[in-house]
C-alpha positions in Angstrom: -0.1 0.1 0.1 1.2 3.5 -0.9 2.1 5.8 2.1 -0.6 8.4 1.1 -3.3 5.7 1.0 -2.1 4.1 4.3 -2.3 7.6 6.0 -5.8 8.1 4.7 -6.9 4.6 6.0 -5.4 5.3 9.4 -7.3 8.8 9.6 -10.6 7.1 8.6 -10.1 4.5 11.4 -9.4 7.1 13.9 -12.5 9.0 12.9 -14.8 6.0 13.2 -13.4 5.1 16.6 -14.2 8.7 17.9 -17.7 8.4 16.5 -18.2 5.1 18.3 -16.7 6.6 21.6 -19.1 9.6 21.3 -22.0 7.1 20.9 -21.1 5.4 24.1 -20.6 8.6 26.0 -24.0 10.0 25.1 -25.6 6.6 26.1 -26.2 5.2 22.5 -24.8 1.8 21.5 -23.1 2.2 18.1 -25.2 1.1 15.2 -28.2 0.1 17.4 -29.9 3.3 18.5 -30.4 1.8 22.0 -29.3 3.3 25.3 -25.8 2.2 26.1 -24.0 2.3 29.5 -24.4 6.0 30.1 -28.1 6.0 29.3 -28.7 3.1 31.6 -26.9 5.0 34.3 -29.1 8.0 33.8 -32.4 6.1 34.2 -33.8 6.2 37.6 -34.0 3.2 39.9 -37.7 2.7 39.4 -37.4 3.1 35.6 -35.0 0.1 35.7 -37.2 -2.1 37.8 -39.5 -4.9 36.2 -42.5 -3.8 38.2 -43.4 -0.8 40.4 -46.8 -1.7 41.7 -48.8 0.3 39.0 -49.1 3.3 41.1 -47.5 6.8 41.1 -45.8 6.4 44.4 -43.0 4.1 45.2 -40.6 3.6 48.2 -37.2 1.7 47.4 -35.3 0.1 50.2 -31.9 -0.9 48.9 -29.0 -2.7 50.3 -25.6 -3.6 48.9 -25.9 -7.3 49.4 -27.9 -10.0 51.2 -25.6 -9.8 54.3 -26.0 -6.0 54.6 -27.8 -4.6 57.6 -27.8 -1.0 56.3 -28.7 0.8 53.1 -30.9 3.5 51.6 -34.7 4.1 51.6 -35.7 6.6 48.8 -39.3 7.6 48.0 -40.4 8.5 44.5 -43.3 10.1 42.5 -44.4 9.5 38.9 -44.8 12.9 37.4 -45.4 13.2 33.6 -44.3 9.8 32.8 -41.0 9.9 34.7 -40.1 9.0 38.3 -38.7 11.8 40.4 -37.1 11.4 43.8 -39.1 13.0 46.5 -36.8 12.2 49.5 -34.0 9.9 50.8 -32.8 8.5 54.1 -30.2 6.1 55.4 -32.0 2.8 56.5 -31.3 -0.3 58.4 -32.4 -3.9 57.9 -32.6 -7.2 59.6 -29.7 -8.3 61.7 -29.8 -11.4 59.5 -29.5 -9.6 56.4 -32.0 -9.9 53.5 -33.6 -12.9 51.8 -36.0 -13.6 49.0 -39.6 -13.0 50.4 -41.0 -16.5 49.4 -38.0 -18.1 51.1 -38.1 -16.2 54.3 -38.6 -18.1 57.6 -39.9 -16.7 60.7 -37.4 -15.9 63.6 -34.4 -15.4 61.2 -34.3 -11.7 61.6 -34.0 -11.3 57.9 -35.7 -8.6 55.8 -37.8 -10.0 53.0 -37.0 -8.8 49.5 -39.8 -8.1 47.0 -42.6 -5.7 46.0 -45.3 -5.1 48.6 -48.2 -2.7 49.1 -48.6 -0.6 52.2 -51.9 -1.5 53.9 -52.0 1.2 56.7 -49.9 3.2 59.2 -49.9 3.1 62.9 -48.1 4.9 65.7 -47.5 5.6 69.5 -47.4 9.2 68.5 -49.9 11.1 66.7 -50.0 10.9 63.0 -47.7 13.6 61.5 -49.4 16.6 59.9 -50.3 15.9 56.5 -50.9 12.3 57.0 -53.6 11.0 54.5 -53.0 7.1 54.8 -55.2 5.1 57.3 -53.6 5.6 60.7 -54.2 3.6 63.8 -53.3 4.9 67.1 -51.4 2.4 69.4 -53.1 1.8 72.7 -52.1 -0.2 75.7 -54.2 -3.0 74.3 -52.6 -3.0 70.7 -50.9 -6.2 69.7 -49.4 -7.5 66.6 -50.1 -11.4 66.6 -47.1 -13.5 65.5 -48.3 -16.9 66.8 -48.4 -19.5 63.9 -51.2 -21.4 65.7 -53.5 -18.4 66.0 -56.4 -17.4 63.8 -55.1 -13.8 64.0 -51.5 -14.8 62.4 -49.9 -11.5 61.2 -52.8 -9.2 62.2 -53.2 -6.2 64.5 -55.5 -7.1 67.4 -56.9 -4.8 69.9 -56.8 -6.9 72.9 -54.9 -10.2 72.8 -57.2 -13.1 71.9 -56.9 -16.3 73.9 -55.7 -18.2 70.7 -52.7 -15.9 70.3 -49.9 -16.2 72.8 -48.3 -13.1 74.3 -44.9 -14.7 74.1 -45.4 -15.1 70.3 -46.5 -11.5 69.7 -45.5 -8.0 70.0 -47.3 -5.5 72.4 -46.9 -2.5 70.2 -46.6 0.2 72.9 -43.7 -1.5 74.3 -41.7 -0.6 71.1 -40.8 3.0 71.6 -39.2 4.7 69.6 -39.6 2.1 66.9 -43.3 2.4 66.6 -43.7 6.0 67.2 -44.5 6.0 63.5 -44.8 2.9 61.2 -46.2 1.8 57.9 -47.2 -1.8 57.6 -45.5 -3.6 54.7 -47.8 -6.1 52.9 -45.3 -9.0 53.2 -47.2 -12.3 53.9 -50.1 -10.1 54.9 -53.0 -10.7 52.6 -52.6 -14.5 52.5 -50.5 -15.3 55.3 -48.3 -18.4 55.1 -47.5 -20.0 58.5 -44.0 -19.8 59.4 -43.0 -17.2 56.8 -43.0 -14.2 59.1 -45.3 -11.7 60.7 -45.0 -8.0 61.6 -42.8 -6.6 58.9 -42.9 -2.7 58.9 -41.2 0.4 57.8 -40.6 2.2 61.1 -38.3 4.4 63.1 -34.9 3.3 64.0 -34.1 1.6 67.2 -30.8 0.9 68.8 -29.4 -1.2 65.9 -30.4 -3.5 63.2 -34.0 -4.7 62.9 -35.6 -8.2 63.5 -36.6 -8.2 59.7 -38.1 -4.6 59.2 -36.8 -1.6 57.5 -36.1 1.5 59.6 -35.2 5.1 59.1 -35.0 8.1 61.3 -38.0 9.5 63.0 -37.9 12.7 60.9 -37.7 10.5 57.7 -40.5 8.4 58.8 -42.8 11.4 59.6 -41.9 12.8 56.1 -42.8 9.6 54.5 -46.2 9.3 56.3 -47.0 13.1 55.2 -46.0 12.1 51.7 -47.9 8.8 51.2 -51.2 9.3 49.2 -53.5 6.1 49.3 -55.2 7.0 46.0 -51.8 7.0 44.2 -51.3 3.1 45.0 -48.1 3.4 46.9 -45.7 0.4 47.0 -42.4 -0.4 48.6 -39.7 -2.4 46.9 -36.9 -4.1 48.9 -33.8 -5.6 47.4 -30.1 -5.5 46.8 -27.8 -3.8 44.3 -27.5 -7.2 42.2 -28.0 -10.9 42.2 -31.1 -13.0 42.7 -32.5 -10.5 45.1 -31.7 -7.4 43.0 -34.3 -4.6 43.5 -34.5 -4.1 39.6 -36.0 -7.7 39.6 -39.1 -6.6 41.2 
């Protein structure tokens, strides 16, 4: 090949490489028109999830991996077809880490991953100003039954029934500050499976990791309760950054 032609070919190859690099930098895979790495990174977390519950409000509780006991809770609004972050706070998970919800076993102190609704709120303290979600005040007779043999398994009971053992249940007023403000997470709630677990909430931080719930600061919990709007069908997605329990799978 003559020197002039060789130089021209080299310049053409360099130009093609520059175009391909520019495509990647702007989030377009060369020759496909599809978002590349940059485009994927710019999509919000809810936009990368398989399912967000069908509503226009979503809470994500995200941990680095299944052995993590800390992470981040973020709450999102869907506005004009896009998910916009409304707030964020550091979070704690179960002392046993996280596990796929359908594989969870009661008593393991693991936080169940998955996508769940938020049936109602409750609290030892009064509902924060602006709260619209159904809110139950905790009394001295309020319990959450976790007795696998009880007819009230994984249910709030006002006054402990004889078929629900106190040793297998939580007297809600005894958990202060955790239950000053709380949202029920619909894990194993609507069709309870015995032995899978009961009383999984989004609540205020205690002294350390939880027994399977997700916790945030009291200020963050109050902001979340004031933000939730039932008519917008809010859900919570719990998961990890990657692997079989990746939050984007839900």
